[in-house]
FISERO-238931 format. One line per field, with one value per atom (N, C-alpha, C, O): x, y, z; atom name; residue in three letters; residue number from 1. Coordinates in Angstrom, 3 decimals. Atoms other than C-alpha are relative to their C-alpha. Example, Ala and Ser with C-alpha at 12.3 -4.5 7.8 and 13.67 -1.06 7.14 Angstrom:
% FISERO-238931
x: 0.890/12.300/0.900/1.936/-0.820/13.670/-0.770/-0.261
y: -1.190/-4.500/1.200/1.181/-1.190/-1.060/1.090/2.198
z: 0.000/7.800/0.000/0.665/-0.060/7.140/0.730/0.899
name: N/CA/C/O/N/CA/C/O
resn: ALA/ALA/ALA/ALA/SER/SER/SER/SER
resi: 1/1/1/1/2/2/2/2
***
This chain:
% FISERO-238931
x: 1.086/-88.822/-0.683/-0.562/0.684/-90.817/0.543/-0.038/-1.129/-87.489/-0.125/-0.557/0.259/-87.545/-0.877/-0.676/0.988/-90.864/-0.185/-0.714/-0.140/-90.414/0.737/0.252/-1.193/-87.125/-1.073/-1.332/0.508/-89.249/-0.933/-0.798/1.161/-92.232/0.720/0.324/-0.739/-89.856/0.662/0.619/-0.935/-87.878/-1.198/-1.272/1.310/-91.256/-0.552/-0.483/0.175/-92.559/1.055/0.708/-1.269/-89.284/-0.068/-0.208/0.332/-89.588/-1.021/-0.862/0.969/-92.801/0.061/-0.096/-0.317/-92.172/0.936/0.664/-0.811/-89.261/-0.479/0.100/0.416/-91.123/-1.162/-1.325/0.928/-93.811/0.621/0.089/-0.910/-91.005/0.358/0.403/-0.529/-89.882/-1.179/-0.923/1.260/-93.545/-0.372/-0.861/0.061/-93.566/0.744/0.337/-1.197/-90.383/-0.247/-0.008/0.242/-91.372/-1.236/-1.262/1.000/-94.488/0.652/0.436/-0.576/-92.754/0.970/0.913/-0.620/-90.429/-0.776/-0.420/0.730/-93.108/-0.782/-0.787/0.852/-95.384/1.068/0.583/-1.006/-92.222/0.869/1.829/-0.548/-91.187/1.687/2.436/-1.465/-87.589/0.580/-0.162/-0.685/-85.144/1.298/1.741/-1.446/-81.678/0.096/0.889/-0.099/-82.392/0.125/-0.542/-0.160/-81.325/-0.961/-1.015/1.028/-84.105/-0.045/0.344/0.116/-84.915/-1.433/-1.821/1.288/-88.520/-0.323/0.444/0.211/-90.612/-1.846/-2.641/1.461/-94.180/-0.215/0.606/0.555/-96.267/0.206/0.016/-0.025/-95.682/-1.413/-2.161/1.267/-98.822/-0.241/-1.407/-0.167/-97.760/1.028/1.909/-1.313/-95.017/-0.234/-1.267/-0.088/-94.056/0.893/1.718/-1.151/-92.098/1.375/1.416/-1.541/-88.330/0.008/-0.598/-0.953/-86.740/1.261/2.260/-1.183/-84.576/0.843/1.807/-0.875/-83.370/1.073/0.830/-1.240/-79.820/0.075/-0.204/-0.212/-79.136/-1.268/-2.175/0.903/-81.605/-0.498/0.241/0.730/-84.210/-1.273/-2.194/0.909/-86.344/-1.169/-0.859/0.891/-89.601/-1.142/-1.734/1.295/-92.526/-0.308/0.445/0.457/-94.793/-0.239/-0.741/0.315/-94.762/-0.984/-0.896/0.789/-97.644/0.526/0.772/-0.602/-96.335/-1.312/-2.420/1.029/-98.550/-0.855/-2.074/0.592/-99.508/-0.955/-1.646/0.752/-101.170/0.839/0.390/-0.757/-98.439/0.642/0.985/-0.574/-97.115/1.482/1.664/-1.292/-93.475/0.567/0.303/-0.450/-91.784/1.302/2.160/-1.270/-88.989/0.783/0.288/-0.903/-86.361/1.487/2.414/-1.335/-83.668/0.813/0.356/-1.242/-80.444/0.290/0.991/-0.525/-80.281/1.123/1.352/-1.102/-77.280/1.167/2.332/-1.442/-75.236/-0.582/0.277/0.253/-77.343/-0.911/-1.364/0.811/-79.376/-1.628/-2.195/1.525/-82.880/-0.688/-0.317/0.827/-85.519/-0.751/-1.663/0.505/-86.235/-1.401/-1.688/1.406/-90.022/-0.836/-1.600/0.639/-91.308/-1.599/-2.043/1.331/-95.116/-0.723/-0.144/0.947/-97.810/-0.671/-1.089/0.907/-99.371/1.084/0.639/-1.313/-95.659/0.456/0.371/-0.744/-93.713/1.411/2.079/-1.651/-90.306/0.458/-0.347/-0.581/-87.920/0.891/1.302/-1.007/-85.669/0.914/0.631/-0.811/-82.832/0.672/1.313/-0.382/-82.024/-0.460/-1.296/0.064/-82.091/-1.647/-2.173/1.377/-85.701/0.110/0.883/0.228/-86.615/-1.357/-2.079/1.258/-89.806/-0.442/0.210/0.801/-92.444/-1.415/-1.878/1.728/-96.329/-0.827/-2.049/0.683/-97.244/0.619/0.381/-0.352/-95.468/1.687/2.241/-1.326/-91.827/0.585/-0.115/-0.624/-89.168/1.315/2.139/-1.214/-86.567/1.038/0.803/-0.960/-83.467/1.614/1.824/-1.402/-79.689/-0.223/0.223/0.394/-80.982/1.104/0.897/-1.094/-77.502/1.175/1.177/-1.243/-73.971/0.522/0.312/-0.404/-72.448/1.332/2.075/-1.234/-69.686/1.338/2.453/-1.243/-67.256/0.092/0.763/0.117/-68.276/-0.042/0.545/0.224/-69.298/-1.548/-2.034/1.221/-72.639/-0.218/0.361/0.314/-74.034/-0.996/-2.081/0.583/-74.824/-1.432/-1.916/1.420/-78.385/-0.596/0.295/0.497/-80.503/-1.339/-2.081/1.444/-83.727/0.012/0.700/0.197/-84.724/-1.333/-2.336/1.079/-87.187/0.215/1.272/-0.106/-88.040/1.373/1.881/-1.110/-85.207/1.407/2.301/-1.193/-82.399/0.058/-0.920/-0.211/-80.787/0.548/1.492/-0.416/-80.206/0.634/-0.059/-0.975/-77.470/0.958/1.674
y: 0.724/-129.803/-0.830/-2.034/0.914/-131.293/-0.941/-2.004/0.983/-132.928/-1.198/-2.296/1.012/-134.909/-0.681/-1.894/0.768/-135.791/-1.085/-2.182/0.863/-137.291/-1.088/-2.217/0.859/-138.933/-1.153/-2.259/0.961/-140.607/-0.867/-2.087/0.679/-141.662/-1.100/-2.264/0.752/-143.086/-1.331/-2.499/0.962/-145.104/-0.845/-2.026/0.900/-146.281/-1.074/-2.298/0.895/-147.528/-0.957/-2.137/1.043/-149.295/-1.262/-2.396/0.639/-150.950/-1.011/-2.232/1.115/-152.324/-1.020/-2.219/0.462/-153.241/-1.444/-2.549/1.358/-155.603/-0.838/-1.915/0.749/-156.896/-0.956/-2.163/0.617/-157.800/-1.154/-2.261/0.717/-159.312/-1.342/-2.377/1.010/-161.559/-0.916/-2.077/0.677/-162.696/-1.019/-2.147/0.815/-163.697/-1.022/-2.183/1.292/-165.621/-1.194/-2.378/1.163/-167.485/-0.640/-1.848/0.564/-168.284/-1.035/-2.231/0.580/-169.656/-1.435/-2.626/1.185/-171.675/-1.058/-2.232/0.769/-173.107/-1.030/-2.261/0.821/-174.022/-0.997/-1.950/0.709/-175.628/-0.843/-1.462/1.193/-177.694/0.220/-0.730/-0.087/-175.999/0.165/0.611/-0.132/-176.024/0.528/0.609/-0.366/-174.738/1.423/1.466/-1.020/-171.147/1.071/1.053/-1.166/-168.116/1.232/1.753/-1.023/-165.465/0.922/0.675/-0.917/-162.286/0.203/0.159/-0.599/-161.271/0.472/0.725/-0.443/-160.178/-0.347/-0.429/0.601/-161.261/0.404/0.966/-0.173/-161.009/-1.190/-2.240/1.336/-163.578/-0.226/0.701/0.395/-165.561/-0.915/-1.154/1.224/-168.433/-0.021/0.036/0.253/-168.799/-1.308/-1.600/0.973/-172.064/-0.454/0.349/0.487/-174.367/0.135/0.083/0.179/-174.277/-1.321/-2.152/1.325/-177.308/-0.034/0.679/0.271/-178.641/-1.254/-1.594/1.421/-181.938/0.379/0.734/-0.251/-181.424/1.438/1.888/-1.662/-177.654/0.719/0.381/-0.700/-175.464/0.950/1.493/-0.981/-173.480/0.507/-0.192/-0.902/-170.668/-0.207/0.193/-0.024/-171.386/0.634/0.788/-0.922/-169.345/-0.117/-0.330/-0.086/-169.154/1.588/2.410/-1.484/-165.985/-0.093/-1.064/0.025/-165.179/1.163/2.242/-0.878/-163.248/0.841/0.311/-0.861/-160.451/-0.922/-0.752/0.658/-162.903/-1.103/-1.730/1.087/-165.291/-1.574/-2.503/1.184/-167.949/-0.053/0.983/-0.070/-169.031/-1.018/-2.023/0.472/-169.984/-0.462/0.174/0.169/-171.676/0.584/0.304/-0.629/-169.658/-1.031/-1.122/0.766/-171.971/0.510/0.330/-0.962/-169.671/-0.706/-1.062/0.845/-171.459/0.982/1.982/-0.617/-170.257/-0.348/0.354/0.629/-172.200/0.867/0.929/-0.859/-169.763/1.280/2.161/-1.315/-166.697/0.435/-0.498/-0.261/-164.840/-0.032/0.230/0.221/-165.467/1.328/2.369/-1.406/-162.827/0.178/-0.560/-0.515/-160.790/0.307/0.945/-0.329/-160.448/-0.020/0.893/0.108/-161.760/-0.214/-0.987/0.024/-161.170/-0.474/-0.315/0.408/-162.514/1.356/2.231/-1.174/-160.062/1.216/2.266/-0.979/-157.978/-0.630/-1.847/0.318/-157.815/-0.300/0.266/0.127/-159.369/-0.269/-0.699/-0.008/-159.364/-1.169/-1.525/1.382/-162.571/0.074/0.582/0.321/-163.519/-1.210/-1.299/1.500/-167.240/-1.103/-0.865/1.029/-170.291/-0.547/-0.701/0.454/-171.511/-1.654/-2.206/1.798/-175.444/-0.267/0.056/0.221/-176.570/-1.162/-2.150/0.994/-178.296/0.281/1.409/-0.359/-178.846/0.874/0.949/-1.179/-176.194/1.405/2.314/-1.159/-173.383/0.248/1.109/-0.219/-173.821/0.262/0.395/-0.184/-173.290/0.864/0.552/-0.779/-170.665/-0.224/-0.113/0.151/-171.359/0.763/1.771/-0.942/-170.383/1.553/2.279/-1.151/-167.244/0.890/1.813/-0.482/-166.603/-0.136/-0.591/-0.058/-166.109/-1.566/-2.386/1.371/-169.323/0.087/1.068/-0.020/-170.361/-0.488/-0.286/0.377/-171.811/0.730/0.432/-0.496/-169.547/-0.812/-0.595/0.973/-172.419/0.247/-0.479/-0.245/-170.824/1.480/2.042/-1.327/-167.379/0.356/-0.159/-0.217/-165.598/0.317/0.661/-0.409/-164.950/1.115/1.666/-0.631/-162.927/0.202/-0.072/-0.473/-161.756/1.354/1.581/-1.319/-158.109/0.154/-0.100/0.025/-157.490/1.273/1.403/-0.916/-154.293/1.054/1.600/-0.819/-152.341/-0.774/-0.021/0.924/-155.334/-0.914/-1.301/0.973/-157.546/-0.928/-0.645/1.028/-160.892/-1.000/-1.513/0.875/-163.119/-0.873/-1.512
z: -0.929/-3.285/-1.162/-0.939/0.772/-6.301/-0.455/-0.673/0.428/-7.497/1.024/0.673/-1.238/-4.192/-0.046/0.011/-0.174/-4.197/-1.178/-1.001/1.380/-7.940/0.314/0.378/-0.427/-6.958/0.943/0.470/-0.776/-3.897/-0.659/-0.567/0.575/-5.755/-1.082/-1.143/0.906/-8.442/0.965/0.579/-1.025/-5.626/0.381/0.042/-0.683/-3.906/-1.218/-1.098/1.053/-7.405/-0.416/-0.479/0.121/-8.172/0.925/0.467/-1.364/-4.716/-0.222/-0.210/0.404/-5.576/-0.930/-0.700/0.996/-8.640/0.050/-0.420/-0.102/-7.760/1.094/1.232/-0.969/-4.875/-0.898/-0.719/1.141/-7.704/-0.747/-0.831/0.659/-9.699/0.556/-0.107/-0.971/-6.978/0.472/0.791/0.069/-6.522/-1.207/-1.281/1.659/-10.161/0.077/0.089/0.032/-10.054/1.060/0.824/-0.891/-6.941/-0.482/-0.250/0.573/-8.515/-1.165/-0.973/1.265/-11.718/0.747/0.444/-0.491/-9.572/0.726/0.636/-0.413/-7.627/-1.177/-1.185/1.139/-10.910/-0.695/-1.304/0.891/-12.470/0.886/0.427/-1.006/-9.121/-0.246/-0.472/0.150/-9.433/1.499/2.374/-1.277/-6.403/-0.150/-1.295/-0.211/-5.344/-0.991/-1.932/0.544/-6.540/1.105/2.140/-0.862/-4.846/-0.375/-1.489/0.351/-4.378/1.170/2.312/-1.306/-2.452/-0.151/-1.318/-0.372/-1.336/1.145/2.074/-1.320/1.077/0.159/-0.778/-0.354/2.889/1.211/1.936/-1.280/5.683/0.707/0.093/-1.067/8.638/0.210/0.520/-0.211/8.882/0.891/1.203/-0.984/11.374/0.370/-0.487/-0.427/13.615/0.470/1.072/-0.516/14.304/1.101/1.538/-1.082/17.050/-0.780/-2.009/0.325/16.547/-0.458/0.218/0.432/14.534/0.825/0.729/-0.837/17.066/-0.199/0.487/0.498/15.334/-1.022/-2.175/0.748/14.122/0.369/1.480/-0.094/13.570/0.321/-0.440/-0.682/15.349/-1.269/-2.091/1.219/12.918/0.553/0.973/-0.122/13.545/-1.158/-2.281/1.075/11.465/0.061/1.129/0.098/10.169/-1.473/-2.423/1.722/7.043/-0.128/0.639/0.678/4.910/-0.954/-1.705/1.074/2.684/-0.976/-0.438/0.939/-0.513/-0.497/-0.417/0.450/-1.885/-1.065/-1.048/0.889/-4.678/0.369/-0.434/-0.502/-2.265/0.407/1.079/-0.096/-2.331/1.530/2.099/-1.319/1.027/0.042/-0.646/0.253/1.731/1.844/2.865/-1.500/4.975/0.086/-0.751/0.048/5.976/1.333/2.457/-1.043/8.040/0.003/-0.787/-0.168/9.593/0.912/1.998/-0.960/11.126/1.026/0.870/-1.048/14.373/0.756/1.741/-0.396/15.269/-0.764/-0.370/0.909/12.336/0.262/0.211/0.052/12.837/1.200/1.862/-1.218/15.606/-0.506/-1.566/0.257/15.926/-0.240/0.303/0.091/14.673/1.141/1.513/-1.226/17.782/-0.108/-1.120/-0.034/18.511/-1.166/-1.481/1.166/15.482/0.204/1.054/-0.560/15.307/-1.434/-2.508/1.076/12.876/-0.332/0.426/0.697/10.501/-0.283/-0.748/0.394/10.075/-0.929/-1.092/1.148/7.019/0.437/1.303/-0.238/6.820/-1.464/-2.289/1.196/3.833/0.065/1.170/-0.164/2.965/-1.547/-2.632/1.179/0.689/0.502/1.549/-0.332/0.567/-1.029/-1.901/1.052/-1.389/0.179/1.281/0.304/-2.638/-0.304/-1.088/0.067/-2.329/-0.113/0.830/0.261/-3.879/1.039/1.375/-0.287/-2.109/-0.118/-0.284/0.601/-2.725/0.993/0.859/-0.754/-0.074/-0.305/0.491/0.220/-1.737/-0.042/-0.725/0.110/-1.049/1.319/2.324/-1.421/1.694/-0.300/-1.158/0.202/1.909/1.308/2.512/-1.230/3.818/-0.433/-1.108/0.104/3.819/0.020/-0.869/-0.587/5.433/1.010/1.798/-1.104/7.138/-0.982/-2.125/0.789/6.192/-0.147/0.746/0.322/4.684/1.012/1.008/-1.115/7.666/-0.835/-0.353/0.508/5.179/-1.689/-2.677/1.618/2.134/-1.009/-2.069/1.201/0.185/-0.721/-1.588/0.658/-0.653/0.278/1.208/-0.156/-1.059/1.144/1.412/-1.131/1.926/-0.054/-1.133/0.118/2.783/1.186/1.832/-1.161/5.379/0.094/-0.849/-0.184/6.794/0.625/1.620/-0.498/7.305/0.558/-0.109/-0.573/9.884/1.010/1.627/-0.763/11.787/-0.006/0.974/0.082/10.497/0.573/0.958/-0.619/11.753/-1.184/-1.824/0.872/9.461/0.553/1.291/-0.736/10.596/-0.809/-1.687/0.634/9.280/0.500/-0.271
name: N/CA/C/O/N/CA/C/O/N/CA/C/O/N/CA/C/O/N/CA/C/O/N/CA/C/O/N/CA/C/O/N/CA/C/O/N/CA/C/O/N/CA/C/O/N/CA/C/O/N/CA/C/O/N/CA/C/O/N/CA/C/O/N/CA/C/O/N/CA/C/O/N/CA/C/O/N/CA/C/O/N/CA/C/O/N/CA/C/O/N/CA/C/O/N/CA/C/O/N/CA/C/O/N/CA/C/O/N/CA/C/O/N/CA/C/O/N/CA/C/O/N/CA/C/O/N/CA/C/O/N/CA/C/O/N/CA/C/O/N/CA/C/O/N/CA/C/O/N/CA/C/O/N/CA/C/O/N/CA/C/O/N/CA/C/O/N/CA/C/O/N/CA/C/O/N/CA/C/O/N/CA/C/O/N/CA/C/O/N/CA/C/O/N/CA/C/O/N/CA/C/O/N/CA/C/O/N/CA/C/O/N/CA/C/O/N/CA/C/O/N/CA/C/O/N/CA/C/O/N/CA/C/O/N/CA/C/O/N/CA/C/O/N/CA/C/O/N/CA/C/O/N/CA/C/O/N/CA/C/O/N/CA/C/O/N/CA/C/O/N/CA/C/O/N/CA/C/O/N/CA/C/O/N/CA/C/O/N/CA/C/O/N/CA/C/O/N/CA/C/O/N/CA/C/O/N/CA/C/O/N/CA/C/O/N/CA/C/O/N/CA/C/O/N/CA/C/O/N/CA/C/O/N/CA/C/O/N/CA/C/O/N/CA/C/O/N/CA/C/O/N/CA/C/O/N/CA/C/O/N/CA/C/O/N/CA/C/O/N/CA/C/O/N/CA/C/O/N/CA/C/O/N/CA/C/O/N/CA/C/O/N/CA/C/O/N/CA/C/O/N/CA/C/O/N/CA/C/O/N/CA/C/O/N/CA/C/O/N/CA/C/O/N/CA/C/O/N/CA/C/O/N/CA/C/O/N/CA/C/O/N/CA/C/O/N/CA/C/O/N/CA/C/O/N/CA/C/O/N/CA/C/O/N/CA/C/O/N/CA/C/O/N/CA/C/O/N/CA/C/O/N/CA/C/O/N/CA/C/O/N/CA/C/O/N/CA/C/O/N/CA/C/O/N/CA/C/O/N/CA/C/O/N/CA/C/O/N/CA/C/O/N/CA/C/O/N/CA/C/O/N/CA/C/O/N/CA/C/O/N/CA/C/O/N/CA/C/O/N/CA/C/O/N/CA/C/O/N/CA/C/O/N/CA/C/O/N/CA/C/O/N/CA/C/O/N/CA/C/O/N/CA/C/O/N/CA/C/O
resn: MET/MET/MET/MET/LYS/LYS/LYS/LYS/LYS/LYS/LYS/LYS/LEU/LEU/LEU/LEU/TYR/TYR/TYR/TYR/VAL/VAL/VAL/VAL/LEU/LEU/LEU/LEU/THR/THR/THR/THR/LEU/LEU/LEU/LEU/VAL/VAL/VAL/VAL/PHE/PHE/PHE/PHE/LEU/LEU/LEU/LEU/LEU/LEU/LEU/LEU/SER/SER/SER/SER/PHE/PHE/PHE/PHE/GLY/GLY/GLY/GLY/THR/THR/THR/THR/LEU/LEU/LEU/LEU/ALA/ALA/ALA/ALA/PHE/PHE/PHE/PHE/ALA/ALA/ALA/ALA/ASP/ASP/ASP/ASP/ASP/ASP/ASP/ASP/GLN/GLN/GLN/GLN/ARG/ARG/ARG/ARG/LEU/LEU/LEU/LEU/HIS/HIS/HIS/HIS/ILE/ILE/ILE/ILE/LEU/LEU/LEU/LEU/PHE/PHE/PHE/PHE/SER/SER/SER/SER/GLN/GLN/GLN/GLN/GLN/GLN/GLN/GLN/GLN/GLN/GLN/GLN/SER/SER/SER/SER/ASP/ASP/ASP/ASP/VAL/VAL/VAL/VAL/GLN/GLN/GLN/GLN/ILE/ILE/ILE/ILE/GLN/GLN/GLN/GLN/GLY/GLY/GLY/GLY/ALA/ALA/ALA/ALA/GLY/GLY/GLY/GLY/THR/THR/THR/THR/VAL/VAL/VAL/VAL/VAL/VAL/VAL/VAL/ARG/ARG/ARG/ARG/ILE/ILE/ILE/ILE/LEU/LEU/LEU/LEU/PRO/PRO/PRO/PRO/ASP/ASP/ASP/ASP/ASP/ASP/ASP/ASP/THR/THR/THR/THR/ASP/ASP/ASP/ASP/GLY/GLY/GLY/GLY/SER/SER/SER/SER/ARG/ARG/ARG/ARG/HIS/HIS/HIS/HIS/GLN/GLN/GLN/GLN/LYS/LYS/LYS/LYS/PHE/PHE/PHE/PHE/ILE/ILE/ILE/ILE/VAL/VAL/VAL/VAL/LYS/LYS/LYS/LYS/LEU/LEU/LEU/LEU/ASP/ASP/ASP/ASP/SER/SER/SER/SER/GLY/GLY/GLY/GLY/GLN/GLN/GLN/GLN/THR/THR/THR/THR/LEU/LEU/LEU/LEU/LEU/LEU/LEU/LEU/ILE/ILE/ILE/ILE/ALA/ALA/ALA/ALA/HIS/HIS/HIS/HIS/ASN/ASN/ASN/ASN/ILE/ILE/ILE/ILE/ASP/ASP/ASP/ASP/LEU/LEU/LEU/LEU/ALA/ALA/ALA/ALA/PRO/PRO/PRO/PRO/ARG/ARG/ARG/ARG/VAL/VAL/VAL/VAL/ALA/ALA/ALA/ALA/ASN/ASN/ASN/ASN/LEU/LEU/LEU/LEU/GLN/GLN/GLN/GLN/GLU/GLU/GLU/GLU/GLY/GLY/GLY/GLY/THR/THR/THR/THR/ARG/ARG/ARG/ARG/ILE/ILE/ILE/ILE/ALA/ALA/ALA/ALA/PHE/PHE/PHE/PHE/TYR/TYR/TYR/TYR/GLY/GLY/GLY/GLY/GLU/GLU/GLU/GLU/TYR/TYR/TYR/TYR/GLU/GLU/GLU/GLU/TRP/TRP/TRP/TRP/ASN/ASN/ASN/ASN/ALA/ALA/ALA/ALA/LYS/LYS/LYS/LYS/GLY/GLY/GLY/GLY/GLY/GLY/GLY/GLY/VAL/VAL/VAL/VAL/ILE/ILE/ILE/ILE/HIS/HIS/HIS/HIS/TRP/TRP/TRP/TRP/THR/THR/THR/THR/HIS/HIS/HIS/HIS/LYS/LYS/LYS/LYS/ALA/ALA/ALA/ALA/PRO/PRO/PRO/PRO/ARG/ARG/ARG/ARG/ASN/ASN/ASN/ASN/ASN/ASN/ASN/ASN/HIS/HIS/HIS/HIS/GLU/GLU/GLU/GLU/HIS/HIS/HIS/HIS/GLY/GLY/GLY/GLY/TRP/TRP/TRP/TRP/LEU/LEU/LEU/LEU/LYS/LYS/LYS/LYS/TYR/TYR/TYR/TYR/ASN/ASN/ASN/ASN/GLY/GLY/GLY/GLY/VAL/VAL/VAL/VAL/THR/THR/THR/THR/TYR/TYR/TYR/TYR/GLN/GLN/GLN/GLN
resi: 1/1/1/1/2/2/2/2/3/3/3/3/4/4/4/4/5/5/5/5/6/6/6/6/7/7/7/7/8/8/8/8/9/9/9/9/10/10/10/10/11/11/11/11/12/12/12/12/13/13/13/13/14/14/14/14/15/15/15/15/16/16/16/16/17/17/17/17/18/18/18/18/19/19/19/19/20/20/20/20/21/21/21/21/22/22/22/22/23/23/23/23/24/24/24/24/25/25/25/25/26/26/26/26/27/27/27/27/28/28/28/28/29/29/29/29/30/30/30/30/31/31/31/31/32/32/32/32/33/33/33/33/34/34/34/34/35/35/35/35/36/36/36/36/37/37/37/37/38/38/38/38/39/39/39/39/40/40/40/40/41/41/41/41/42/42/42/42/43/43/43/43/44/44/44/44/45/45/45/45/46/46/46/46/47/47/47/47/48/48/48/48/49/49/49/49/50/50/50/50/51/51/51/51/52/52/52/52/53/53/53/53/54/54/54/54/55/55/55/55/56/56/56/56/57/57/57/57/58/58/58/58/59/59/59/59/60/60/60/60/61/61/61/61/62/62/62/62/63/63/63/63/64/64/64/64/65/65/65/65/66/66/66/66/67/67/67/67/68/68/68/68/69/69/69/69/70/70/70/70/71/71/71/71/72/72/72/72/73/73/73/73/74/74/74/74/75/75/75/75/76/76/76/76/77/77/77/77/78/78/78/78/79/79/79/79/80/80/80/80/81/81/81/81/82/82/82/82/83/83/83/83/84/84/84/84/85/85/85/85/86/86/86/86/87/87/87/87/88/88/88/88/89/89/89/89/90/90/90/90/91/91/91/91/92/92/92/92/93/93/93/93/94/94/94/94/95/95/95/95/96/96/96/96/97/97/97/97/98/98/98/98/99/99/99/99/100/100/100/100/101/101/101/101/102/102/102/102/103/103/103/103/104/104/104/104/105/105/105/105/106/106/106/106/107/107/107/107/108/108/108/108/109/109/109/109/110/110/110/110/111/111/111/111/112/112/112/112/113/113/113/113/114/114/114/114/115/115/115/115/116/116/116/116/117/117/117/117/118/118/118/118/119/119/119/119/120/120/120/120/121/121/121/121/122/122/122/122/123/123/123/123/124/124/124/124/125/125/125/125/126/126/126/126/127/127/127/127/128/128/128/128/129/129/129/129/130/130/130/130/131/131/131/131
***
C-alpha cells in the first residue's frame, strides 16, 4: 500500500512539474515574440467568446495559465467537435500551435490535420479529448 501511495505521489508531482514547465515555456515564447511552436499546456477558462464564423468556424475562449499569462484558444469546429458544455472557471488541457500576440498568444491547430501536413493537436475537457 505504501508503495502505491509513493508512486501516486510521484506521478502527481511529475504532472504538476510538467504543467509548470509548459507555463515557463509559454512565458518564454511570449517574451521572445515567437510563433509557430507546438506546445502542450493547461489552464482555467476565464472567458468564453462568440464563435468566429468568418471562413472556417472556430470556438473561441480565453484560458489563464497558472503563471497568470492568458491565451486565446481558437478551436476549429469545422474539423473537430465543439468542446461540449464549456464553463468559465473550469480547467482545460491543450496541445496545439502557439502564435504570439501582445495579449499573451493564441493556441490553434487543436485538431487533427486533415491532410497530415501538420502535427495533430487536441483539447481535453472533463475527461473527453476533442480533436
